[in-house]
C-alpha positions in Angstrom: 0.2 0.0 0.2 1.2 3.4 -0.9 2.1 5.5 1.9 0.7 9.2 2.2 -0.2 11.5 4.5 -3.0 10.0 5.4 -1.5 6.6 6.3 0.7 8.8 9.2 -3.1 10.0 10.2 -4.2 6.4 10.5 -1.0 5.3 12.4 -0.9 8.3 14.7 -4.5 7.6 15.2 -4.3 3.5 16.2 -1.0 4.8 18.6 -3.2 7.3 20.3 -6.0 4.9 20.9 -3.1 2.3 22.4 -2.0 4.8 24.7 -5.2 6.0 26.1 -5.8 1.6 26.4 -2.4 1.8 28.3 -3.3 4.6 30.6 -6.0 3.2 31.3 -4.8 -0.1 32.0 -2.1 1.4 34.6 -4.7 3.4 36.3 -7.1 -0.1 36.9 -5.3 -3.2 36.6 -3.5 -4.1 40.2 -0.8 -6.1 38.3 0.1 -3.6 35.7 0.4 -1.1 38.8 2.6 -3.5 40.7 5.0 -4.0 37.7 5.1 -0.2 37.7 4.7 -0.3 34.0 4.4 3.2 32.0 1.5 3.4 29.7 3.7 3.6 26.6 5.7 0.3 27.2 1.6 -1.4 27.8 0.7 0.3 24.6 4.1 -1.0 22.7 3.6 -4.6 24.0 -0.3 -4.1 22.4 0.7 -3.2 19.1 3.4 -5.7 18.8 0.5 -8.5 19.7 -1.9 -6.8 17.3 0.1 -5.6 14.6 1.4 -6.8 11.6 4.6 -8.6 13.1 2.1 -11.2 15.2 -1.7 -11.0 14.8 -2.0 -8.3 11.8 -5.0 -7.2 13.6 -4.0 -3.4 13.3 -3.8 -1.9 9.9 -0.4 0.0 10.4 1.8 1.3 7.7 4.7 -0.1 6.7 6.5 3.1 8.1 6.1 2.8 11.7 9.3 1.5 12.8 10.9 4.7 10.6 8.6 6.9 13.1 11.3 6.0 16.1 13.9 7.7 14.1 12.3 10.8 13.5 11.1 11.2 17.2 14.5 10.7 18.3 15.7 13.3 16.7 13.0 15.5 18.1 14.2 14.4 21.6 17.7 15.6 21.0 16.5 18.6 19.5 14.6 19.2 22.5 17.1 18.3 25.2 20.0 20.8 23.3 17.5 23.4 23.2 15.9 23.3 26.7 18.9 22.1 28.7 19.7 24.5 32.2 22.6 22.3 33.5 25.2 24.2 35.4 27.9 23.2 38.1 27.5 26.0 40.2 25.8 24.3 42.9 28.3 20.9 42.8 30.4 20.1 45.9 32.2 17.4 47.6 28.8 16.1 48.7 27.7 14.8 45.5 31.1 13.8 44.1 30.6 10.0 45.3 27.0 10.1 43.8 28.5 11.3 40.6 31.4 9.0 40.7 29.3 6.1 41.0 26.8 6.7 38.5 29.7 7.7 35.5 31.4 4.1 36.4 28.2 2.5 36.0 27.2 4.3 32.6 30.5 3.7 31.4 30.9 0.0 32.2 28.3 -0.9 30.7 29.4 0.3 27.7 32.7 -0.9 27.7 32.4 -4.4 29.2 29.2 -5.1 27.0 31.6 -3.9 24.1 34.3 -6.3 25.2 31.9 -9.4 25.9 30.6 -9.7 22.4 34.1 -8.8 20.7 35.7 -11.6 23.0 32.9 -14.0 23.1 29.3 -13.4 21.6 31.3 -12.5 18.0 33.6 -15.5 17.4 30.9 -18.1 18.6 27.9 -16.5 17.2 29.4 -14.1 14.5 27.4 -11.4 16.0 28.1 -7.5 14.7 31.1 -5.7 16.3 28.2 -3.1 17.5 26.3 -5.6 19.6 27.6 -5.2 22.8 26.3 -1.5 22.4 22.8 -3.2 22.9 23.2 -3.6 26.6 24.0 -0.1 27.4 21.4 1.2 24.7 18.9 -0.8 26.3 19.6 -0.6 30.2 21.5 2.5 31.1 20.3 4.3 27.7 17.1 3.3 28.0 14.3 3.5 24.8 15.6 6.8 23.4 19.0 5.4 23.3 18.2 2.4 21.9 16.0 4.1 19.3 19.4 6.8 18.7 21.5 3.8 18.0 19.1 1.4 16.5 18.6 4.0 13.7 22.4 5.0 13.1 23.1 1.4 13.0 20.3 0.6 10.6 22.0 3.3 8.0 25.0 1.2 8.7 23.3 -1.7 7.2 22.5 -3.6 10.4 18.7 -4.2 10.2 18.3 -5.8 12.9 19.9 -3.3 15.3 16.5 -1.6 16.2 14.6 -4.7 17.2 17.3 -5.8 19.1 17.6 -2.4 21.0 14.5 -2.0 22.0 14.0 -5.9 23.0 17.2 -5.2 25.3 15.2 -1.9 26.8 11.9 -3.7 27.3 13.6 -6.6 29.3 16.0 -3.9 30.9 12.8 -2.1 32.5 11.4 -5.2 33.6 14.4 -6.7 35.2 14.4 -3.2 36.7 10.9 -3.4 38.2 10.9 -6.9 39.3 14.6 -6.7 40.8 13.8 -3.6 42.4 11.0 -4.8 44.1 13.0 -8.0 45.1 15.8 -6.0 46.6 13.7 -3.7 48.3 11.9 -6.7 50.3 15.7 -7.8 50.6 16.9 -4.7 52.2 13.9 -4.5 54.2 14.6 -7.7 55.9 18.1 -6.8 56.5 17.5 -3.7 58.1 19.1 -1.5 55.4 15.8 0.0 54.2 14.2 1.4 57.1 11.6 3.5 55.6 10.3 1.1 53.4 6.5 1.1 53.0 3.9 -1.1 51.4 2.7 -1.0 47.9 -0.5 0.2 49.0 1.0 3.0 50.5 2.6 4.1 47.7 1.1 8.2 46.5 -1.8 7.3 44.2 -0.3 8.9 41.1 2.8 6.6 40.9 0.4 3.7 41.4 -2.3 4.6 39.2 -0.3 7.0 37.1 -3.5 9.5 37.4 -3.4 12.7 39.4 -6.5 13.2 41.1 -6.4 16.2 43.4 -6.9 19.2 41.0 -4.4 21.1 43.2 -1.4 18.7 42.6 -1.8 19.0 39.2 0.8 21.2 37.3 1.3 23.0 34.3 3.1 21.8 31.3 4.3 24.9 30.1 4.1 28.6 30.4 2.6 30.7 27.5 5.4 33.4 26.5 3.1 34.7 23.5 -0.1 35.9 22.9 -2.7 33.8 20.8 -3.6 36.6 19.0 -0.1 37.0 17.0 1.0 33.0 17.6 -0.1 30.2 20.0 2.2 29.7 22.5 2.8 25.8 21.7 2.9 26.8 18.0 6.0 28.5 18.7 7.9 26.1 20.5 6.9 23.4 18.2 8.1 25.4 15.3 11.4 25.8 17.0 11.8 22.2 17.5 10.6 21.1 13.8 12.9 24.2 12.4 16.0 22.3 14.2 15.1 18.8 13.4 14.7 19.9 9.8 18.0 21.5 9.7 19.6 18.1 11.4 18.2 16.2 8.7 19.1 18.5 5.9 22.8 18.7 7.2 22.8 15.0 7.5 21.9 14.6 3.6 24.3 17.2 2.7 27.0 15.8 4.5 26.3 12.1 2.9 26.4 13.7 -0.7 29.5 15.0 0.2 31.0 11.7 1.5 28.6 8.8 0.9 30.8 6.4 3.4 30.5 8.8 6.2 27.1 8.3 8.0 26.2 11.3 10.2 23.3 10.1 12.6 20.7 12.9 12.4 20.1 12.7 15.6 23.4 13.4 16.7 23.4 16.8 14.5 20.2 17.8 15.9 22.0 18.3 19.0 24.5 19.8 17.9 22.5 22.4 15.8 19.8 23.0 18.8 22.9 23.4 21.2 24.4 25.9 18.6 21.1 27.9 18.5 20.7 28.1 22.3 24.6 29.2 22.9 23.9 32.3 20.4 20.2 32.6 21.4 21.0 33.1 25.0 22.9 36.1 24.1 19.5 38.0 22.5 16.2 39.0 24.4 14.5 36.5 21.8 15.7 33.5 23.8 13.3 34.8 26.9 10.6 33.6 24.7 11.9 29.9 24.6 9.9 28.0 27.2 12.2 25.0 28.7 9.5 23.2 30.5 7.1 23.0 27.1 10.2 21.9 25.5 10.9 18.8 28.0 6.8 18.4 28.0 7.5 18.0 24.0 10.1 15.9 24.6 8.3 13.3 26.9 5.5 13.2 24.4 7.9 12.4 21.4 9.4 9.8 24.0 6.3 8.4 24.8 5.2 7.8 20.8 8.7 6.6 20.3 8.4 3.8 22.9 5.3 2.7 21.4 6.5 2.4 17.7 9.8 0.9 18.6 8.2 -1.8 20.6 5.4 -2.4 18.3 7.7 -2.4 15.4 10.2 -5.2 17.0 10.7 -8.1 14.4 10.7 -11.6 16.3 12.2 -13.0 13.9 15.3 -10.4 14.1 15.2 -11.4 17.8 15.0 -14.9 17.3 18.2 -14.8 15.3 20.6 -13.5 18.3 18.5 -14.5 21.2 21.3 -16.8 22.8 23.7 -14.3 22.7 21.5 -11.6 23.7 20.2 -13.1 26.6 23.7 -13.7 27.5 24.8 -10.0 27.2 21.9 -9.5 29.5 22.9 -11.7 32.0 26.2 -9.9 32.0 24.6 -6.5 32.6 22.4 -8.2 35.4 25.6 -9.6 36.8 27.5 -6.1 37.1 24.6 -4.4 38.0 24.4 -7.0 41.3 28.0 -6.3 41.8 27.6 -2.5 42.0 24.2 -2.8 44.2 25.9 -5.5 46.6 29.7 -4.8 46.9 30.4 -1.2 45.8 27.3 0.8 46.6 27.7 0.1 50.2 31.1 1.1 50.5 30.7 4.3 48.0 27.2 5.6 49.9 27.5 5.7 54.0 24.2 7.6 55.1 21.5 5.9 53.1 23.5 3.6 50.6 20.6 1.6 50.2 18.3 3.9 48.8 20.8 5.8 46.6 21.9 2.2 45.4 18.3 1.1 44.6 17.6 4.4 42.8 21.1 4.0 40.6 19.8 0.2 40.2 16.4 1.3 38.4 18.2 4.0 36.6 20.9 1.3 35.4 18.5 -1.1 34.0 15.5 0.6 32.6 15.5 4.7 33.5 15.2 7.3 35.9 11.5 7.0 36.2 11.8 3.4 37.4 14.5 4.5 39.7 12.3 7.3 41.0 9.2 4.6 41.5 11.7 2.2 43.3 13.1 4.8 45.8 9.4 6.0 46.7 9.0 2.2 47.9 12.3 2.5 50.1 11.8 6.3 50.9 7.9 7.3 50.5 8.7 10.6 52.1 12.2 11.2 50.1 13.5 12.0 53.6 16.9 10.7 52.2 17.0 13.5 49.6 18.5 11.1 46.9 16.9 12.9 44.0 18.2 16.1 45.0 21.5 14.9 45.3 20.8 13.1 42.1 20.1 16.2 40.4 23.6 17.6 41.0 25.7 14.3 40.4 24.2 13.8 36.6 25.6 17.1 35.7 29.2 15.5 34.8 27.4 12.8 33.7 25.1 14.3 30.9 27.6 15.5 28.5 29.7 12.3 28.8 26.2 10.3 28.1 25.5 12.4 25.1 28.9 12.4 23.6 28.9 8.3 24.0 25.3 7.9 22.5 26.6 10.2 19.5 30.3 9.0 19.0 29.5 5.3 19.2 28.3 4.7 15.9 30.8 6.7 14.1 33.3 5.0 16.4 32.7 1.7 15.3 32.2 2.7 11.8 35.6 4.0 11.9 36.8 0.9 13.1 37.7 1.5 16.5 35.5 -0.9 18.4 38.4 -2.2 20.7 39.2 1.4 21.8 35.6 2.1 22.8 35.8 -1.4 24.7 38.9 -0.6 26.5 38.2 3.2 26.5 35.2 3.2 28.2 36.0 0.2 30.4 39.2 2.0 31.9 37.1 5.3 32.4 34.3 3.3 34.4 36.9 1.3 36.5 38.8 4.6 37.5 35.7 6.1 38.0 34.3 3.6 41.0 38.0 3.2 42.0 38.2 7.2 43.3 34.4 6.9 44.6 35.6 4.1 46.8 38.9 6.1 47.8 37.0 9.2 48.7 34.7 7.0 50.3 37.4 5.7 52.5 38.9 9.0 53.3 35.8 10.6 53.9 35.2 8.0 56.6 39.1 8.4 58.1 38.8 12.1 58.3 35.8 11.5 60.4 37.1 9.1 62.8 40.3 10.8 63.6 40.0 13.8 65.7 41.8 16.8 64.5 44.7 18.2 66.7 43.3 21.3 68.1 40.3 19.5 69.3 42.1 17.1 70.8 44.4 19.1 72.6 41.4 21.2 74.0 39.6 18.4 75.4 42.9 17.4 77.6 42.8 20.7 79.2 40.9 20.1 82.8 37.9 22.7 82.9 38.0 25.7 84.8 35.8 26.2 87.7 34.4 29.3 88.2 35.5 31.6 91.2 
């Protein structure tokens, strides 16, 4: 069937209907609530089951998988335009958290690639890029899976997107189910002192609905009058302009150097970043609303997840099922090692809550980590999220550069450099976090010299 704008409308209607069904299932079904599955993941499963790859009941077009490649460009454009990161408030209290997070992320990248090169490639003849499917789906999540999948498909690896989304889906399930299990273990061992029952979680976390009108927040701020242009239309125009410019630049580079493939999402990030750097020096940038842009990014991510899961080709996954499961088993072992061995030594006060949050992030997404944290720390008394907000600042550019440069590094033949370099960086970050934690403990145990001499002076009595 020929693809037309009406085909796009039909696909959009089906995706919207699936999202509504997913939201209804999250609001009403206890099992779905206990698994804390996002509506987009539920909708993606339904789309896969009812779509052309399984039952063929929903008349999706043959471009369903392409939408993920387009939407990840939108996500990266919004990321560049809305970022407000700064290092002014970063201090010693967040240093260990930051080093631990950097180590967690980069170790997944390096060890995953090395494992595939050393074992999976020689035995199952997997591509050089196969090891990236670990961090693409786990520490990276669905967004990274879409970004790398589209880039590798452009280089001729057609199974990349299906494998990436499968990894992300399994990672989220491992994160949620495993997180609930370790929370119960922590409660029995006395590590999670504030752990509560699932029924005690806030209703918005359980059902996904905010019933109390006073607790509902705005998704953006109007910076223009509708008599001129609708505020949302201005923000969307900015995102669409950056995304379209990125596509044009990528095509232009491809025409100049046919063998050099530049991912469109990477160009979108650079174009958006350049526009933000130039625009912030002018009064016009005051009319850009970061809150609205983040809402646009979140919407694009939800639709991306639906399209990504629904477009998984089971036969592609079946061809790699054994090496993929082994790769994910490695990821699970790494996450458990970090949680049980490294985290208690890096974090001292409230180590369990910080490690549990990072577990959810390392296996699926930050939202999974937040949900698990609320189970062990219902009132957020440990201030883990406050620390994470600062600790993430050094990792953010590293994460973006990793996703952006990985396809280019592999295409240039630097896959071993990627494996060794990122593994070394991760191990160094984790080692530094352990060293700083030990130094901090020694400083607190050893009394200062003035304090000790003062303590030895007899107290004077009043005349």
